[in-house]
C-alpha positions as CSV (number, residue, x, y, z in Angstrom):
1,M,-7.5,0.7,15.5
2,N,-4.0,1.0,16.8
3,L,-4.5,-2.1,19.0
4,F,-5.6,-4.0,15.9
5,M,-2.5,-3.0,14.0
6,L,-0.3,-4.0,17.0
7,A,-2.0,-7.4,17.3
8,S,-1.8,-8.0,13.6
9,G,1.9,-7.2,13.6
10,L,2.6,-9.6,16.5
11,V,0.6,-12.4,14.9
12,L,2.5,-12.0,11.6
13,L,5.8,-11.8,13.4
14,L,5.0,-15.1,15.2
15,A,3.9,-16.6,11.9
16,R,7.2,-15.6,10.3
17,C,9.1,-17.2,13.1
18,F,7.1,-20.4,12.8
19,F,7.2,-20.8,9.0
20,H,10.6,-19.1,8.1
21,E,13.9,-18.5,9.7
22,H,14.0,-16.6,13.0
23,P,14.5,-12.9,12.6
24,H,17.9,-11.6,13.6
25,W,17.3,-8.7,15.9
26,S,19.9,-6.1,16.8
27,P,19.5,-2.9,18.8
28,D,19.6,-0.9,15.6
29,I,16.8,-3.0,14.0
30,A,14.7,-2.8,17.2
31,A,15.1,1.0,17.4
32,K,14.1,1.4,13.7
33,M,11.1,-0.8,14.2
34,A,10.0,1.2,17.3
35,L,10.4,4.4,15.3
36,Y,8.3,3.0,12.4
37,V,5.6,1.9,14.8
38,I,5.4,5.0,16.9
39,F,5.5,7.7,14.2
40,P,3.6,6.5,11.1
41,V,1.1,4.1,12.7
42,G,0.8,5.8,16.2
43,L,0.3,9.3,14.9
44,A,-1.7,8.5,11.7
45,Y,-5.1,8.0,13.3
46,P,-5.0,11.1,15.6
47,F,-3.8,13.3,12.7
48,W,-6.5,11.9,10.5
49,D,-9.2,12.5,13.1
50,I,-8.1,16.1,13.7
51,A,-7.9,16.8,9.9
52,M,-11.4,15.3,9.3
53,R,-12.9,17.3,12.2
54,R,-11.2,20.7,11.5
55,G,-10.3,20.6,7.8
56,R,-12.1,20.3,4.6
57,M,-13.2,16.7,4.3
58,V,-12.9,16.6,0.5
59,F,-9.4,18.0,0.5
60,V,-8.2,15.6,3.3
61,A,-9.7,12.6,1.5
62,S,-8.2,13.6,-1.8
63,F,-4.8,14.2,-0.3
64,S,-5.0,10.8,1.3
65,Y,-4.8,9.3,-2.2
66,L,-1.3,10.9,-2.6
67,L,0.1,9.3,0.6
68,P,1.0,5.9,-1.1
69,L,3.0,8.0,-3.7
70,F,5.0,9.7,-0.9
71,S,5.4,6.4,0.9
72,T,6.7,4.7,-2.2
73,V,9.2,7.4,-3.0
74,I,10.5,7.6,0.6
75,S,10.8,3.8,0.8
76,S,12.6,3.5,-2.4
77,L,15.1,6.2,-1.4
78,Y,15.6,4.6,2.0
79,L,16.0,1.1,0.6
80,R,18.0,2.3,-2.4
81,V,15.6,0.7,-4.9
82,P,15.6,2.4,-8.3
83,L,12.5,4.3,-9.4
84,T,11.6,2.6,-12.7
85,R,9.3,3.9,-15.4
86,A,6.6,1.4,-14.4
87,L,6.7,2.8,-10.9
88,W,6.3,6.4,-12.1
89,L,3.4,5.3,-14.4
90,G,1.7,3.7,-11.4
91,C,2.3,6.8,-9.3
92,G,0.8,8.9,-12.1
93,L,-2.3,6.7,-12.2
94,V,-2.7,7.2,-8.4
95,V,-2.5,10.9,-8.8
96,A,-4.9,10.9,-11.7
97,G,-7.3,8.8,-9.6
98,A,-7.0,11.3,-6.8
99,V,-7.8,14.2,-9.1
100,I,-10.8,12.3,-10.6
101,C,-12.1,11.5,-7.1
102,K,-11.7,15.2,-6.0
103,F,-13.7,16.5,-8.9
104,S,-16.3,13.8,-8.6
105,V,-17.3,14.9,-5.1
106,V,-17.0,18.7,-5.4
107,E,-20.4,20.3,-4.9
108,R,-21.7,21.8,-8.0
109,R,-23.0,25.4,-7.5
110,T,-26.5,26.0,-8.7
111,D,-27.6,29.3,-10.2
112,D,-30.2,30.9,-8.0
113,R,-30.8,33.7,-10.5
114,R,-34.5,34.2,-11.0
């Protein structure tokens, strides 16, 4: 999976160089790109695998729906993009979808009283 992401990124970088202006790389930009590749992408799959093996699968899957919310908030703070009302509405819909998904897969207990 990580090899696929790396190959996809390189292909898209080459496509950008071919169709648009050439990116202006600096040591600061290269360090940030390496940081963004190593930590979120490089660690995502191992942590997901550990969580699915050792954790509660329903909880892990439900929590994964909240990750785009966290990513959006962190990205907007880093990029200094204002958090608009429409964005918060979209985030609320993502959270509502996560809650609906969690309750739709929770095992229902049956009464074994006889």
